[in-house]
C-alpha angles and dihedrals in degrees: 000000000000116000142142134218115218140162110273119250129207090261089062093064095094090054092045091048089050090052094046087058090047090053092046091052090051089049092051090238104102091128088066099060107104101159129097133202087260090062090045088053093050097042098041105034106039126104091270105033123194095210142017125217141201123198134197116227130193126201117266089254090059098045122137122269086257091056100257123143095178098079105163144016143190116206116195144159138186128266134176130237114207085206101043112015132233117020137182118223117202105208095180138015113177137165121182109253097246089056099049121113091037097099094259097121092046090049093051093048092045090051090051089053092047092052089047091053091049087055089050092249113166097207147013116225137191146156129237126190111249095243096048094093094160090061095039091051090048094054092043089051088056093053104269117149117226097227090188090063100034103036106014098241120164123206109226133191138194114197142147113002095359092055089045091051094047093049092048087058091064115113114262121224 
């Protein structure tokens, strides 16, 4: 299938928001999505963006049955390893079901890796749900290491009340 990978633009945020929800439904966590396309516009397309995004686009003649030509995305941002240096973190990689198996996901991920290499990143990191064996198998087949299995790392999060309480413990001037 003919497709192209390109940097997302502000006008893509409605499609990205739609696909974020599709991914959340697949991951059985749709109730946790609280962000809208407006927040994506603000957070990704301001003078100091929090993330970058690539989209996969098909020609009009190959659009989805719902009429979409933007059929996949990879959302990423930069982090820093105190052991290794600059890193790129891929938060999401998603391709609409009818467009899987065409090389779109691999192309999106490869482009994120290329962008990271251009920024002198030493690694690409991501997280996968433990039950999502198709995705885990895909990443491992491309050379990813499962650090949970090999090094015992756990991915942790503070949010909501726990984040508020932690922030309130910061010293005051």
